[in-house]
C-alpha positions as CSV (number, residue, x, y, z in Angstrom):
1,M,30.5,16.5,-8.6
2,S,28.0,15.6,-11.1
3,L,25.7,16.9,-13.9
4,G,23.2,14.2,-13.2
5,T,20.6,13.9,-10.6
6,P,22.1,12.1,-7.5
7,V,20.7,8.5,-7.2
8,K,18.8,7.3,-4.0
9,I,18.1,3.6,-3.4
10,N,14.8,3.2,-2.0
11,K,15.2,0.5,1.1
12,S,11.5,0.0,0.9
13,A,12.2,-1.9,-2.7
14,S,14.7,-3.9,-0.4
15,A,14.2,-7.9,0.1
16,A,14.1,-7.0,4.0
17,Y,10.8,-4.6,3.3
18,Q,9.3,-7.0,0.8
19,A,9.5,-9.9,3.0
20,G,6.6,-8.5,5.2
21,R,8.4,-8.7,8.7
22,L,7.2,-5.7,11.2
23,Q,10.4,-4.4,12.4
24,P,12.4,-4.8,9.7
25,S,10.1,-3.0,7.0
26,R,9.7,-0.5,9.8
27,Q,13.4,0.2,9.7
28,A,13.5,0.2,5.8
29,I,11.1,3.2,5.8
30,M,13.0,5.0,8.6
31,E,16.2,4.5,6.6
32,D,14.6,5.8,3.5
33,L,13.4,8.8,5.6
34,G,17.1,9.8,6.5
35,P,18.7,11.2,9.4
36,R,16.6,14.3,9.9
37,V,13.4,16.0,8.6
38,P,12.3,19.5,8.4
39,E,10.9,21.1,11.7
40,I,8.5,24.2,11.1
41,S,6.6,26.2,13.8
42,F,3.2,25.1,14.8
43,E,1.7,28.1,13.3
44,D,3.2,27.3,9.9
45,I,1.9,23.7,10.0
46,V,-1.4,25.5,10.9
47,T,-1.1,28.0,8.0
48,Y,0.1,25.7,5.3
49,Y,-0.8,22.3,5.7
50,L,-3.7,21.5,8.2
51,P,-7.1,21.8,6.8
52,Q,-8.3,25.5,7.1
53,L,-11.1,26.0,9.9
54,D,-14.4,27.4,8.7
55,V,-15.4,30.7,10.3
56,D,-18.0,28.8,12.4
57,Y,-15.4,27.2,14.4
58,D,-13.4,29.5,16.4
59,V,-10.7,28.4,18.8
60,E,-11.2,31.0,21.2
61,K,-15.0,30.4,21.5
62,T,-14.4,26.6,21.6
63,I,-11.8,27.1,24.6
64,A,-14.3,29.3,26.4
65,A,-17.1,26.8,26.0
66,L,-15.0,24.1,27.1
67,K,-13.9,26.3,30.4
68,A,-17.7,26.7,31.1
69,A,-18.3,23.0,31.1
70,S,-15.4,22.3,33.2
71,H,-13.4,20.3,30.6
72,L,-10.5,22.9,31.1
73,N,-9.1,25.0,33.8
74,D,-5.6,26.6,34.5
75,Q,-4.2,23.7,34.9
76,G,-5.3,22.0,31.6
77,W,-7.7,19.5,30.7
78,T,-9.5,18.0,33.8
79,A,-10.0,14.6,32.1
80,F,-6.5,13.9,33.2
81,K,-6.2,13.8,36.8
82,V,-2.1,13.4,36.9
83,V,0.0,14.3,33.5
84,P,0.8,10.9,31.7
85,G,4.2,10.8,32.8
86,E,3.3,10.2,36.4
87,S,0.6,7.4,35.6
88,R,1.1,4.3,37.0
89,V,-1.2,2.4,34.7
90,H,-0.5,1.1,31.0
91,E,-0.2,3.6,28.5
92,T,-3.4,2.4,26.8
93,T,-5.3,3.4,29.9
94,T,-3.1,6.4,30.5
95,F,-4.4,8.3,27.2
96,L,-7.8,7.2,27.2
97,P,-8.9,10.7,28.9
98,L,-7.7,11.9,25.2
99,V,-10.7,10.2,23.8
100,N,-13.0,12.4,26.0
101,V,-10.9,15.6,25.4
102,R,-11.4,15.3,21.7
103,T,-14.9,14.5,21.4
104,C,-15.8,17.5,23.8
105,I,-13.8,19.8,21.3
106,S,-15.3,18.3,17.9
107,E,-18.8,16.9,19.3
108,P,-20.5,18.2,16.3
109,A,-18.0,16.9,13.7
110,N,-19.4,14.6,11.0
111,T,-16.4,14.1,8.9
112,T,-14.1,12.0,11.3
113,S,-14.2,10.7,14.8
114,Y,-11.3,10.0,17.4
115,V,-10.6,6.3,18.0
116,A,-8.5,4.9,21.0
117,N,-7.1,2.1,19.3
118,G,-5.9,0.0,22.3
119,S,-4.3,-3.4,20.8
120,K,-6.1,-3.6,17.6
121,S,-4.1,-4.2,14.6
122,L,-5.2,-2.4,11.4
123,S,-5.7,-4.2,8.0
124,S,-7.5,-3.8,5.0
125,M,-10.2,-6.0,3.1
126,L,-9.2,-4.3,0.1
127,N,-5.6,-4.5,0.1
128,E,-4.1,-7.2,-2.3
129,R,-0.8,-7.7,-0.7
130,K,0.0,-8.9,2.7
131,S,-1.4,-6.9,5.8
132,T,1.0,-6.0,8.6
133,T,0.3,-6.2,12.3
134,S,0.2,-2.5,12.8
135,K,-1.4,-1.1,16.0
136,P,-1.4,2.7,16.1
137,D,-2.4,4.0,19.4
138,G,-5.1,6.2,18.0
139,Y,-6.5,7.5,14.8
140,G,-8.8,9.7,13.0
141,L,-11.7,7.5,11.6
142,L,-13.4,8.7,8.3
143,S,-17.3,8.8,9.2
144,P,-19.8,6.4,7.2
145,H,-21.0,9.8,5.3
146,A,-17.6,10.9,4.3
147,V,-16.8,7.3,3.3
148,A,-19.6,7.1,0.8
149,S,-18.7,10.7,-0.6
150,S,-15.2,8.9,-1.6
151,M,-16.8,6.0,-3.5
152,S,-18.7,5.7,-6.9
153,S,-22.5,5.3,-6.8
154,D,-22.4,1.7,-7.6
155,C,-19.9,0.8,-4.8
156,T,-21.3,-1.1,-2.1
157,I,-18.3,-2.2,-0.4
158,N,-18.6,-2.1,3.6
159,L,-15.5,-0.7,5.2
160,G,-14.9,-1.6,8.8
161,P,-13.6,0.5,11.6
162,D,-10.2,-0.7,11.7
163,D,-9.7,-0.7,7.9
164,W,-6.7,1.4,6.5
165,F,-9.0,2.9,3.6
166,R,-10.9,4.7,6.5
167,I,-7.9,6.1,8.4
168,A,-7.5,9.8,8.2
169,W,-4.4,9.9,10.3
170,A,-2.6,8.2,13.1
171,E,-1.3,8.9,16.6
172,E,1.3,7.3,18.8
173,Y,1.4,7.9,22.7
174,K,4.6,7.4,25.2
175,K,4.2,8.3,28.8
176,K,8.0,8.9,29.1
177,E,9.7,11.5,26.9
178,E,12.8,9.6,26.3
179,K,10.6,7.1,24.2
180,L,10.3,9.7,21.5
181,D,12.2,7.6,18.9
182,D,9.9,4.9,19.2
183,D,6.7,7.2,18.9
184,V,8.5,8.5,15.7
185,Q,9.3,5.3,14.0
186,K,5.5,3.9,14.6
187,V,3.6,7.3,13.3
188,V,5.9,7.4,10.1
189,W,5.5,3.8,9.6
190,S,1.4,4.4,9.9
191,M,1.6,7.4,7.5
192,Q,3.6,5.1,5.1
193,Q,0.8,2.3,5.4
194,I,-2.0,5.1,4.7
195,M,0.0,6.1,1.6
196,R,0.8,2.4,0.7
197,Y,-2.8,0.9,0.8
198,D,-5.1,3.5,-0.5
199,A,-4.3,4.8,-4.0
200,R,-6.6,7.6,-3.4
201,R,-4.4,9.2,-0.6
202,R,-2.4,12.3,-1.6
203,F,-1.2,13.4,1.5
204,T,-1.5,12.2,5.3
205,F,-1.3,13.7,8.9
206,G,0.3,12.0,12.3
207,V,0.5,13.0,16.2
208,T,2.8,12.0,18.3
209,I,2.7,12.6,22.5
210,E,5.3,11.9,24.9
211,N,3.9,12.7,28.4
212,T,2.1,16.3,27.4
213,T,4.7,17.0,24.6
214,T,2.9,16.8,21.2
215,R,4.3,17.3,17.5
216,V,2.3,17.2,14.6
217,W,3.6,15.3,11.2
218,F,2.8,15.6,7.8
219,C,3.8,13.7,4.7
220,N,3.1,13.6,1.0
221,R,5.0,12.3,-2.1
222,Q,7.8,15.1,-1.9
223,T,8.3,15.6,1.7
224,V,8.0,14.2,5.4
225,L,8.2,17.2,8.0
226,V,7.1,17.8,11.7
227,S,6.0,20.8,13.9
228,E,7.6,22.0,16.9
229,A,6.5,20.5,20.0
230,F,3.8,22.0,22.5
231,D,2.4,21.0,25.4
232,F,-1.1,19.8,25.3
233,M,-1.7,20.9,28.8
234,E,0.0,23.9,29.1
235,E,-1.0,25.2,25.4
236,P,-4.7,23.6,25.3
237,E,-5.4,26.2,22.4
238,K,-3.1,24.3,20.1
239,L,-4.5,20.9,20.8
240,V,-7.8,22.6,20.0
241,Q,-6.8,23.9,17.0
242,L,-5.5,20.6,15.8
243,T,-8.7,18.8,16.8
244,L,-10.8,21.2,15.2
245,S,-8.8,21.5,11.7
246,L,-8.7,17.7,11.5
247,S,-12.4,16.8,12.8
248,F,-14.3,19.3,10.4
249,A,-12.0,18.8,7.3
250,S,-13.5,17.2,4.1
251,P,-12.2,14.2,2.8
252,V,-10.1,16.2,0.1
253,E,-8.5,18.6,2.6
254,L,-7.5,15.3,4.7
255,G,-5.6,13.9,1.6
256,W,-8.0,12.0,-0.5
257,D,-8.2,12.4,-4.2
258,P,-11.9,13.2,-5.4
259,T,-10.9,12.2,-8.7
260,M,-10.3,8.7,-7.7
261,K,-13.2,6.8,-6.0
262,L,-13.7,3.2,-5.0
263,C,-16.0,1.1,-7.3
264,R,-17.0,-2.2,-7.8
265,N,-14.7,-4.2,-10.3
266,P,-16.1,-3.6,-13.8
267,I,-15.3,-7.2,-14.9
268,G,-14.8,-9.5,-11.8
269,Q,-15.2,-9.6,-8.5
270,G,-13.8,-7.2,-5.8
271,F,-13.3,-3.6,-6.0
272,G,-11.8,-1.2,-8.4
273,Y,-11.2,2.7,-8.8
274,E,-12.9,4.8,-10.8
275,M,-10.4,7.5,-12.3
276,T,-10.7,10.7,-14.1
277,V,-8.3,11.6,-16.5
278,Y,-7.9,15.1,-17.8
279,D,-6.6,15.6,-21.4
280,H,-3.3,17.9,-21.1
281,K,-4.3,20.4,-23.8
282,T,-8.4,20.4,-23.8
283,K,-8.7,19.8,-20.0
284,A,-11.9,17.5,-21.1
285,S,-12.0,14.6,-18.6
286,R,-12.4,10.8,-19.5
287,V,-13.6,8.3,-16.9
288,F,-12.0,5.0,-16.7
289,K,-12.8,2.0,-14.2
290,T,-9.7,-0.1,-13.1
291,S,-10.2,-4.1,-13.2
292,K,-6.6,-4.9,-12.1
293,L,-3.8,-3.8,-10.5
294,L,-0.5,-4.2,-12.5
295,S,2.2,-2.6,-10.3
296,D,2.4,-0.6,-7.1
297,Y,5.7,-1.6,-5.3
298,A,6.9,2.2,-6.1
299,A,4.4,3.3,-3.8
300,D,6.0,1.8,-0.7
301,A,8.5,4.6,-0.7
302,L,7.1,7.6,1.7
303,R,8.7,10.0,-1.1
304,G,9.1,9.6,-4.9
305,R,6.9,9.0,-7.5
306,G,4.3,6.6,-6.0
307,T,3.9,5.2,-9.3
308,R,0.8,2.6,-9.7
309,V,-0.3,0.9,-12.9
310,F,-3.6,-0.4,-13.5
311,E,-5.6,-2.2,-16.1
312,A,-8.8,-0.3,-17.1
313,Y,-11.5,0.2,-18.9
314,E,-12.9,3.6,-20.4
315,V,-16.5,4.4,-19.3
316,N,-19.0,5.9,-21.8
317,M,-20.6,8.6,-19.8
318,R,-23.7,8.3,-22.0
319,D,-24.9,4.9,-21.2
320,M,-22.2,4.1,-18.7
321,S,-21.1,1.2,-21.0
322,L,-17.4,-0.2,-20.7
323,G,-14.9,0.1,-23.6
324,Q,-14.1,-3.0,-25.8
325,S,-10.2,-3.4,-25.0
326,P,-8.6,-2.6,-21.7
327,V,-5.9,0.2,-21.4
328,A,-3.1,0.7,-19.0
329,I,-3.4,3.9,-16.5
330,K,0.1,5.0,-14.9
331,D,-1.0,7.1,-11.9
332,Y,2.4,9.0,-10.6
333,W,3.8,12.0,-9.3
334,L,6.3,13.8,-11.3
335,D,8.8,16.6,-10.6
336,T,7.1,20.0,-11.7
337,S,10.4,20.8,-13.3
338,R,10.6,17.7,-15.6
339,M,9.2,16.9,-19.0
340,S,6.3,14.4,-18.8
341,E,6.7,11.0,-20.1
342,A,4.2,11.5,-22.8
343,D,6.3,14.5,-24.2
344,I,9.5,12.8,-24.0
345,L,8.1,10.1,-26.0
346,E,6.6,12.5,-28.6
347,D,9.9,14.2,-29.0
348,I,11.7,10.8,-29.3
349,L,9.3,9.8,-31.9
350,V,9.4,12.7,-34.3
351,G,9.6,11.4,-37.8
352,A,10.0,7.6,-36.6
353,S,8.8,5.0,-38.9
354,D,6.0,2.7,-37.5
355,E,8.4,-0.3,-37.2
356,E,10.8,2.1,-34.6
357,K,7.3,3.3,-32.7
358,S,6.6,-0.4,-32.2
359,H,9.5,-0.6,-29.5
360,F,7.6,2.0,-27.3
361,L,4.1,2.1,-25.8
362,T,1.3,4.0,-27.6
363,V,0.0,6.9,-25.7
364,E,-4.0,7.2,-25.5
365,T,-4.2,10.5,-23.3
366,W,-2.4,12.0,-20.6
367,G,-2.8,15.1,-18.1
368,N,-2.3,16.5,-14.8
369,V,-5.0,15.7,-12.1
370,L,-7.2,18.7,-11.7
371,I,-8.9,19.2,-8.1
372,D,-11.1,21.9,-8.1
373,G,-9.7,23.1,-11.5
374,R,-6.4,23.3,-10.3
375,E,-3.1,21.0,-10.9
376,D,-2.6,18.7,-7.9
377,T,0.9,19.4,-6.6
378,T,2.8,18.8,-3.7
379,T,3.2,22.6,-2.7
380,M,0.8,23.0,-0.3
381,R,-0.8,26.6,-0.5
382,G,2.4,27.7,-2.1
383,M,4.6,26.9,0.7
384,K,8.2,25.9,0.1
385,L,11.2,24.8,2.4
386,V,14.2,27.3,2.0
387,N,16.1,23.8,1.2
388,E,13.9,22.7,-1.5
389,S,14.0,23.3,-5.4
390,T,13.5,27.1,-6.4
391,Q,12.4,25.9,-9.9
392,E,9.1,27.7,-10.8
393,D,6.1,26.1,-9.8
394,A,2.4,26.3,-11.0
395,V,1.4,27.7,-7.6
396,E,2.5,31.4,-6.7
397,V,5.1,30.9,-3.9
398,P,5.3,33.2,-1.0
399,H,8.3,33.9,0.9
400,P,9.9,30.6,2.1
401,V,9.3,29.5,5.6
402,L,12.3,29.2,7.5
403,Y,12.8,25.8,9.5
404,G,15.1,23.8,11.7
405,E,15.7,20.0,11.7
406,F,14.4,17.4,13.6
407,H,17.0,14.6,14.0
408,L,15.8,11.0,13.8
409,H,17.3,8.2,15.3
410,S,17.5,4.5,14.2
411,T,15.8,1.8,16.3
412,S,16.9,-1.4,15.1
413,E,19.4,-3.4,16.7
414,K,21.1,-4.5,13.5
415,E,20.1,-5.2,10.2
416,S,18.2,-7.9,8.9
417,P,19.8,-10.8,6.7
418,P,19.0,-11.1,3.2
419,V,16.0,-13.2,2.3
420,S,15.6,-12.9,-1.3
421,L,17.1,-11.6,-4.6
422,G,14.0,-9.6,-5.4
423,L,13.8,-7.3,-8.2
424,S,15.2,-4.4,-6.3
425,A,18.1,-3.9,-3.7
426,V,19.7,-1.8,-1.0
427,L,22.7,0.1,-1.8
428,D,25.2,0.9,1.0
429,T,24.8,4.9,0.0
430,S,27.4,5.7,3.0
431,R,30.3,4.9,0.5
432,F,29.3,7.4,-1.7
433,S,29.0,10.2,1.2
434,L,25.7,11.5,-0.4
435,P,24.6,14.6,0.8
436,L,21.3,15.2,2.7
437,Q,18.3,14.8,-0.1
438,Q,16.4,17.7,-1.1
439,Y,13.2,16.6,-3.1
440,N,11.7,19.0,-5.9
441,P,7.6,19.8,-5.8
442,K,5.8,17.4,-7.7
443,V,2.5,17.4,-9.7
444,H,0.2,14.5,-10.1
445,Q,0.0,13.1,-13.5
446,R,-2.0,10.1,-15.3
447,I,-1.0,8.7,-18.4
448,V,-3.2,6.2,-20.6
449,F,-1.3,3.7,-22.6
450,K,-3.2,1.4,-25.6
451,E,-1.1,-1.7,-24.8
452,I,-0.8,-3.8,-21.5
453,G,2.2,-6.2,-21.0
454,E,3.8,-8.3,-18.6
455,P,7.2,-7.2,-17.2
456,L,10.4,-8.9,-18.4
457,H,11.2,-10.5,-15.0
458,K,8.3,-12.7,-15.3
459,A,9.4,-14.3,-18.8
460,T,9.8,-18.2,-18.5
461,S,11.5,-18.6,-21.6
462,M,15.2,-17.6,-22.5
463,G,14.1,-16.9,-26.2
464,V,11.9,-14.0,-24.8
465,V,14.8,-12.7,-22.8
466,C,17.2,-12.7,-25.5
467,N,14.8,-11.1,-28.2
468,A,13.8,-8.4,-25.6
469,G,17.5,-7.3,-25.2
470,I,17.8,-6.8,-28.6
471,R,14.6,-4.8,-28.9
472,V,15.6,-2.8,-25.9
473,A,18.8,-2.1,-27.4
474,K,17.2,-1.0,-30.7
475,A,14.8,1.3,-28.4
476,L,18.1,2.8,-26.9
477,Q,19.3,3.5,-30.2
478,I,16.2,5.2,-31.4
479,M,16.4,7.4,-28.5
480,F,20.0,8.2,-28.8
481,K,19.0,9.6,-32.6
482,K,17.6,12.4,-30.4
483,K,20.4,12.5,-28.0
484,Y,18.1,10.9,-25.1
485,V,19.5,8.5,-22.3
486,H,16.9,6.4,-20.6
487,R,18.8,6.5,-17.0
488,D,16.2,4.0,-15.3
489,L,16.5,0.7,-17.1
490,S,15.0,-2.3,-15.0
491,T,13.2,-5.4,-15.6
492,T,10.0,-3.9,-14.6
493,N,9.9,-1.2,-17.4
494,I,10.5,-3.6,-20.1
495,L,7.1,-4.9,-21.1
496,I,6.2,-8.1,-23.1
497,V,3.4,-7.0,-25.3
498,N,2.1,-9.9,-27.8
499,G,5.7,-11.5,-27.6
500,A,7.6,-8.4,-28.3
501,A,9.5,-6.2,-25.8
502,R,8.4,-2.5,-25.6
503,L,10.3,-0.1,-23.3
504,T,8.6,2.2,-20.8
505,D,9.0,4.4,-17.8
506,L,10.7,7.5,-19.7
507,E,10.1,10.1,-17.2
508,Y,13.8,10.3,-16.0
509,A,14.9,10.0,-19.8
510,K,16.8,13.3,-20.6
511,V,18.9,14.7,-23.1
512,M,22.7,13.8,-23.0
513,G,24.6,16.6,-21.3
514,D,21.8,18.6,-20.3
515,A,22.8,20.6,-17.2
516,V,19.5,20.6,-15.5
517,A,19.9,18.7,-12.4
518,H,17.0,17.4,-10.2
519,N,17.5,17.2,-6.4
520,V,17.0,13.4,-6.3
521,R,15.7,10.3,-7.9
522,T,15.4,6.8,-7.2
523,G,17.1,3.8,-8.7
524,T,17.3,0.0,-9.3
525,L,20.5,-1.1,-7.9
526,N,20.5,-4.5,-9.4
527,T,20.4,-3.1,-13.0
528,M,22.3,0.2,-12.4
529,A,25.4,1.0,-14.0
530,T,28.5,0.9,-11.6
531,E,29.7,4.2,-12.4
532,V,26.2,5.5,-12.0
533,A,26.0,3.7,-8.6
534,A,29.4,5.3,-7.6
535,G,28.6,8.9,-8.8
536,D,32.0,9.0,-10.5
537,F,34.2,7.5,-13.7
538,C,35.7,4.3,-13.2
539,F,38.1,3.9,-16.5
540,T,39.7,7.0,-16.1
541,P,43.5,7.1,-17.0
542,N,46.1,7.5,-14.0
543,A,46.8,10.9,-14.9
544,Y,43.3,12.1,-14.5
545,D,43.0,10.4,-10.9
546,L,46.2,12.7,-10.0
547,L,44.1,16.0,-10.9
548,P,42.8,18.2,-8.1
549,A,38.8,18.1,-7.7
550,E,38.3,21.4,-9.3
551,K,39.8,20.5,-12.4
552,R,37.8,17.0,-12.7
553,V,35.1,16.8,-15.5
554,P,31.6,16.4,-13.8
555,F,30.3,12.9,-14.0
556,F,27.5,12.6,-16.5
557,Y,25.2,9.9,-17.6
558,N,25.8,8.5,-21.2
559,P,24.5,5.8,-23.5
560,I,27.3,3.5,-22.3
561,H,25.7,3.3,-19.0
562,D,22.1,2.4,-20.4
563,L,23.8,-0.6,-22.4
564,E,25.6,-1.5,-19.2
565,S,22.1,-1.6,-17.4
566,L,20.8,-3.7,-20.0
567,W,23.6,-6.3,-19.5
568,W,23.0,-6.4,-15.8
569,I,19.5,-7.4,-16.7
570,L,20.9,-10.1,-18.8
571,I,23.1,-11.4,-15.7
572,W,20.1,-11.2,-13.4
573,F,18.3,-13.7,-15.5
574,L,21.7,-15.9,-16.1
575,F,22.2,-16.2,-12.0
576,T,19.0,-16.0,-10.6
577,K,17.3,-18.5,-12.8
578,V,17.6,-22.0,-14.0
579,A,17.3,-23.2,-17.3
580,K,16.1,-26.6,-18.8
581,S,15.2,-28.1,-22.3
582,T,11.7,-28.0,-23.1
583,K,12.1,-31.6,-23.7
584,K,12.6,-32.5,-20.2
585,A,9.8,-32.4,-17.6
586,E,11.9,-31.0,-14.8
587,F,14.7,-28.4,-13.9
588,T,17.8,-30.4,-13.2
589,Q,21.0,-29.0,-11.5
590,S,22.8,-30.6,-8.9
591,A,22.0,-29.1,-5.1
592,N,25.9,-28.1,-4.9
593,M,26.0,-26.6,-8.2
594,A,22.6,-24.6,-7.4
595,R,24.0,-23.4,-4.1
596,I,27.2,-22.0,-5.6
597,Q,25.1,-20.4,-8.2
598,W,23.1,-18.6,-5.4
599,K,26.3,-17.7,-3.8
600,N,27.4,-15.9,-6.9
601,A,24.2,-14.5,-7.5
602,C,24.4,-12.6,-4.1
603,L,27.5,-11.3,-5.1
604,L,26.9,-10.2,-8.5
605,V,23.2,-9.1,-8.3
606,P,22.6,-6.8,-5.2
607,S,20.6,-7.8,-2.7
608,R,22.0,-6.4,0.4
609,S,23.9,-3.5,1.3
610,D,27.6,-4.9,1.0
611,S,27.0,-6.9,-2.4
612,S,27.8,-3.8,-4.3
613,L,31.5,-4.0,-3.5
614,H,31.5,-7.6,-4.9
615,R,29.9,-6.4,-8.0
616,S,33.1,-4.3,-9.1
617,C,34.8,-7.5,-9.2
618,A,33.6,-7.6,-13.1
619,F,35.5,-4.6,-13.8
620,R,38.7,-6.2,-12.6
621,G,38.2,-9.0,-15.4
622,L,37.1,-11.6,-12.9
623,F,33.7,-12.0,-14.4
624,Q,34.8,-15.7,-15.7
625,T,35.3,-17.0,-12.4
626,Y,31.7,-16.8,-11.5
627,I,30.4,-18.6,-14.9
628,G,31.8,-22.0,-13.4
629,C,28.9,-22.5,-11.6
630,F,26.5,-23.4,-14.5
631,P,25.7,-26.6,-16.4
632,K,27.6,-27.0,-19.4
633,Y,24.5,-26.7,-21.7
634,I,24.2,-23.0,-20.3
635,A,27.7,-22.0,-19.4
636,P,28.5,-20.7,-23.4
637,Y,25.6,-18.2,-22.7
638,G,27.7,-16.9,-19.9
639,S,30.7,-16.6,-22.1
640,H,28.7,-14.8,-24.5
641,L,27.8,-12.2,-21.6
642,A,31.7,-11.9,-20.6
643,D,32.5,-11.1,-24.1
644,M,29.7,-8.2,-24.1
645,W,31.0,-7.0,-20.9
646,A,34.6,-6.6,-22.7
647,L,33.0,-5.0,-25.3
648,L,31.5,-2.5,-22.7
649,C,34.6,-2.0,-20.9
650,S,36.5,-1.1,-24.2
651,E,34.0,1.6,-24.7
652,F,34.3,3.0,-21.3
653,R,38.2,3.2,-21.9
654,Y,37.8,4.8,-25.1
655,A,35.4,7.3,-23.9
656,E,37.4,8.3,-20.9
657,A,40.8,8.2,-22.2
658,T,40.6,12.1,-23.3
659,L,39.6,13.0,-19.7
660,P,43.1,14.5,-18.6
661,R,43.0,16.8,-21.8
662,G,39.2,17.7,-21.8
663,N,35.6,16.4,-21.7
664,V,34.7,12.7,-22.1
665,S,34.8,11.6,-25.9
666,T,31.3,11.1,-27.4
667,T,32.5,10.3,-30.9
668,Q,32.1,6.5,-30.9
669,F,28.5,6.8,-29.0
670,D,26.8,6.8,-32.9
671,A,28.1,3.2,-33.5
672,L,27.9,2.0,-30.0
673,H,24.2,0.5,-30.3
674,A,24.7,-1.2,-33.3
675,K,27.8,-3.0,-31.7
676,F,26.0,-3.9,-29.0
677,I,23.3,-5.3,-30.8
678,T,25.7,-7.2,-33.2
679,S,27.3,-8.8,-30.0
680,L,24.0,-9.9,-28.6
681,Q,22.6,-11.4,-31.8
682,K,25.4,-13.6,-31.6
683,T,24.0,-15.0,-28.3
684,T,20.3,-15.1,-29.6
685,D,21.3,-16.6,-32.8
686,R,22.3,-20.0,-30.9
687,K,18.9,-21.9,-31.0
688,V,20.1,-24.0,-28.0
689,F,19.6,-20.8,-25.8
690,R,16.4,-19.7,-27.1
691,D,14.6,-23.1,-26.6
692,Y,15.5,-23.0,-22.9
693,A,12.5,-22.6,-20.3
694,L,13.4,-20.7,-17.2
695,G,12.7,-21.6,-13.8
696,D,13.3,-19.7,-10.3
697,L,16.5,-20.5,-8.6
698,E,15.1,-19.6,-5.0
699,H,12.4,-22.0,-5.9
700,L,14.8,-24.9,-6.7
701,L,16.8,-24.3,-3.5
702,S,13.8,-24.3,-1.5
703,K,12.7,-27.7,-3.1
704,Y,16.5,-29.0,-2.5
705,E,16.2,-27.6,1.2
706,S,13.0,-29.3,1.7
707,Q,14.3,-32.7,0.6
708,R,17.4,-32.1,2.7
709,K,15.3,-31.5,5.6
710,R,12.9,-34.5,5.0
711,A,15.9,-36.8,4.5
712,A,17.7,-35.5,7.9
713,D,14.3,-36.0,9.6
714,Q,14.2,-39.3,8.6
715,R,17.7,-40.2,9.3
716,K,17.1,-38.7,12.7
717,E,14.0,-40.6,13.4
718,E,15.9,-44.2,12.3
719,R,18.6,-43.3,14.7
720,A,16.0,-42.7,17.4
721,Q,14.2,-46.0,16.3
722,K,17.6,-47.8,16.7
723,R,18.3,-46.3,20.2
724,R,14.9,-47.8,21.1
725,Q,15.2,-51.1,19.7
726,D,18.9,-51.2,21.6
727,K,17.4,-50.0,24.9
728,I,14.6,-53.0,24.5
729,K,17.3,-55.3,23.7
730,I,19.5,-54.5,27.2
731,E,16.4,-54.8,28.8
732,E,15.5,-58.2,27.8
733,V,19.0,-59.2,28.6
734,K,18.7,-57.7,32.2
735,A,15.6,-59.2,32.9
736,G,16.8,-63.0,31.9
737,P,14.6,-65.7,30.4
738,S,13.2,-66.9,33.5
739,D,12.3,-63.8,35.3
740,P,8.4,-63.4,35.7
741,T,8.8,-59.6,35.2
742,R,10.2,-59.8,31.8
743,M,8.8,-57.3,29.7
744,Q,6.6,-58.1,26.7
745,I,7.6,-55.5,23.8
746,K,5.7,-55.1,20.8
747,R,7.9,-55.1,17.7
């Protein structure tokens, strides 16, 4: 039982996904999706999700015209001589008649066209990250005219017909019904790729067909759902409805954001986005052009905030000139029942000094995205599913639509091995018996910050890390003055601005003890407090453990958890980096010690589903056993962190000591941050630590592995050379000195 929001770890943040291999990445997305999704009637998906048809396009009239032209008869579509399940040719050829069928239905359409893809891989000339080799069987292609409408007037980018930035929806086909699972995995993957590549996409659609069984898919940042199946041969009117809805829809109705257009990079090569930000009070608009993508890994998950951060310049709409200084624009989807990050920050900093404010970013402007004068939310035409949040939304909610459950099945044979520690990781959530996740409606929001910084994980100096730890602890102390806890601390939301750390990403912050729970939130496992990952108290007295469940206190997040997350950040640097004195030219650590350090890092810094089990060793006082892998010059730093861990454990025990008799004690929280800062200061005061540069342990191991491989190859070649020489000697002996056929050997 918990007063907090259940934490979900997105597998799209795992090392297996970030490695970029197709099948493990697809499997990660399916595991994020869970075992089942809502299934609603075809009529409801038409009413609430598909683009609405203009009165000029009537389904019955279209069917009559198709029959008159002999494209349709009582047996179905005449283009199909046999149903796909009875076809003896490859699926690519089997479903080619769909091109003819869809073209006949939507011949005058000028927004999209249907493409049978065959075996062509889709990519993107605009993608700044590695493309995959995805090959959807078919897709809707945005017409050149529609593409131009989604670009600014100065944009001259020519998007090809196989570019994800032009794909409106994806389709997958199989001849056999039993291949449904493969279709589902591939269409979900394609929808994720559409949402991942193009920052302008708010939602998208998908279609799966097995033989003649057809389903329509939909996803946005809140939900993924599917329609009940229909037979496209026996119910041609539904295929006509689907085709007309998608073919004649505007880009906005297909999920493109009209307040975000492709443009030329304002200061360099390539492209950017022209973004409109509406002030939350006046609704006045300000236009910015992005020059650099700062972060977009949160956009990999299908459901969630979809956060992207850009460097941008404001555009003076009078003369189209650019502002002198760049700003940071954060584009994300916030639960409609949450306070905005800007409001939380304003509440925290009421009455704060300038020095206290310097621990956070400065808000320039912010507001919800407006489309046709209305807030852009995930609540499509006011619809909510019965299992979703009943929090009041900006759109009037009609009677909830009843739905069934469509069960998904895993298609991977086994989990992929870990390939990197990464910045986030996978948690074996089955250990905690998490219920089926329910996602709140979300609102699309943008916030502009005056400062631009580098995330802490890019730090190359131990001094920067130590000073950042102190400043973040002070920021948490400032937050707790207003009883706020951060709840999402990681190396990505601590930014180094002009050498000083600032704490960001406050949208998950809340007042401690606030009983308002949200359906689900994601977290960063390798910096997550262990109690938070487990969803329960870990330092309770024995008497508390004997109490029945109904008498136990609901678990809630407290300030010690924030400080533990900060401690794990310091641990992350200790175990995943190698240090060297600035006086030395190279990082020096024995290969054996580096491998031991890597092994310990895999245990303490979760990068796979089972590592969280080993991490609990720290609670049992075994942390000291992991420090032996470090060189003598850095080992004292680990000892200081061990002392800080002892302090945290002491605070946990004190807070939870009263649980058998009542609630968690909060009396020590006011002095908690000062104790932690004092303890951390002892580490930072040691000049020897501040002077160390940081290098990547994984890179060093790769270097050692390359050296080992070269040495092994050299030894192998030497052995082969020796065998050749021995063979020559044997042949010489056999030939004898007077043999005229004696071999002449080049040495």
